[in-house]
N, C-alpha and C positions, 0 to 999 in steps of 0.2 A: 801504747804498749804493743810490742810485736808478738803475734800469736804463732806458736810453733806447730804448724800443721803436721810435720813429720812425727813429732812426739805424740800428737793426738791420734794420728792414724795407727801408730805402733801400739799405743795403749789400747785402742779400740780392737785391734787385731788380736792382742794378747787376751783380752776379755772374751772374745769370741772363742778362742782356743780353750780358755778355762771352762766356759759354759759347755762347750762340745765334750771335753773330757769328763766333766761332772755328769752330764746327761748320759754319756756312755757307761760310766760307772754305775749309776742308778739303774739303768736298763739291764746291765750284766747281773746285778744282784737279783733283780726281779726274775730274770731268766733262770738263774741258778736255783732260786726258790721254786719256780714253776716246774723245773725238771726233777725236783725231789731227789737229791743226792743223799746218801747215808754212808756212814763209815763204821767199820768194825775194828776193834783192837782186842787182841787176846794172846794167850800163852798156854802151854801145856807140855806134854811129853810125847815122844815118838819112839817106836821100836823099828829099826831098819830090818826088813826081811830081804835077805840076799838070795839070789838064785844059786850061787855056788861060790865058796870062798876057798882060797888056797891055804895050805899050812895049818889046817885045823882052826882057823879063825872063827870066832863067834861074835854075834851082834850084841850090842849093849844099848840100853835105854838112854835116850838123850833128850835135851830140851828143845822146844820149838817156840817161836813167837811169830805173830802175823799182824799185818795191817791191810785192810781191804777198803776199797771205795766202790760203792754201788750206784748205778743209775737205775732208778726204779721206774720201769715202763708203766707198770700199774701195781696194784696191791699184791699181786701174786707172782709177777715176773720181773726179774732184774738181771742186768749184765754188769760185770765188774772186773777189776784188776786187783791183784794181791801182791804184796811183798812178804815172803815167808822165810824166816831163818830156821835152818835145820842143822842139828848137830848129829852127825852120823859117825859112830865109833865101832870098831871091832878089834878084838884081841884074842889071845890064845892062853892056854894054861902055862906057857913058859914066860908070860909077862911081856911078850912082844905085842905091840899095838899099832894101830893107825887111827888117828882121830882127825876128822875133817869137818869143816863148817861150810854150809852151802846157803846161798840166797836164791830162793825160788821165785819166779815171776810168771804166774799163770794168768790166763784170761778165763773168766768164769761166767757161766749162766746159772741163775738160781730160780727155783720154783718153790713157792710157799703154799702149804696146804693147811687148812683149818686155822690160819693166822698164827700158828705157833711152830709147826713142823716145816722144815725146809730141806731141800736137797739141792746140791750144786755139783756141776761137772765142768770140765774144760780141758785145756792143754797148757803146759808150761815148760820152762827150761830152768834147771837149777845149776848155777855156776858156783864153783868152789871159791871161797874167799880166804881160807886159812887151813893149815893142817900141821900136825905134829906126829912123829912116829918113833918107835923103838924097833929097829929091824931085828930079824930073826937069825942073822948070820952067825952070831956068837953061839947059837944053840944047835943049829942044824947043819953042822959041818961045812960052814962057809957059804951056804945058800942064803941069799938075801932078797927080800922083796924090794924092788926098785921104787920105793915110795918117795920120789922127789917131785919137784914141780912139773916135770915133763910127763909123769905117769898119771897123776890125778887129773880127771877131766870132768866137765859138767855133763849133765844128762837130761834128756827129754822125758817128760812124764805126763800121765793123765791123772789129774786130781779128781776125787769123788768125795763129797762131804754130805753128812747127814747131821742135822742140827735141830735143837729144840729151844724155844724161847721160854725161859723160866719166868721172866717178867718182860715188860716192854723194852728194857735196856740190857738185860743180862741173858746170855745164852750159853749152852754147852753143845759140843759137837764132837763127832768122830770123823776121822778122815783117813783116806787111803790114797797113796801116790804111787801109781803103777808105773815103774820105770820102763821106758821103751828102748833106751840105749845104754851101753855099758858105761860104768864110771871109772874104769881103768883102761889105759891104753895097752897094758901088758896082759892082763888077765880078763877072760871072757865071763864076767859076772855083772849082773845088774842089781839094783836095789829098789825095793818098793816099800817105803816106810808106811806104817800105820800108826795112828796116834789119837789122843784125846786132848781136848782143850776147853777152856772156859774164856769168855770174853764179854765185852759190853759194846753196845751200838749207840752211835750218836746220830 
């Protein structure tokens, strides 16, 4: 019987690759467990505080939702990233409105006190993902807010969060997002939403 050395070597090499991948997978799981990651999921409401709005526009309460990933350095200190959905609306008494949705992506540092209270701060950028509007031109003598794609812009903000763990998995929190850059290319106004939320931690 003729022995196929090529097939034997190939099979042996594939087995080595398999054991190498399996060993790397097991080690990566152990590393992730050792590094102690945790994840937050939550939702709530926000109220956009504007610096100045044209045409008597007023802010409206809107929804928010967030997902966060934390790397826990120790029991009291963590660093993390967040994806935060924000609905920022404003309208006036003449039923003109501008409704916009943003996705915020901040980097955060969190400090926990007394195992239940935590504060977090960082810096982020909110990019707009959708908008709808009813312009004011029919009402104010042909004047129109240029609320098209080229006018709406993302903005840089500083998030600050104060939270409380009701249980090991459930928490409530208040947040403020201090806008550093304007959200319109035409008008000189910024937005600094404040909000309340509830969530759970894995």
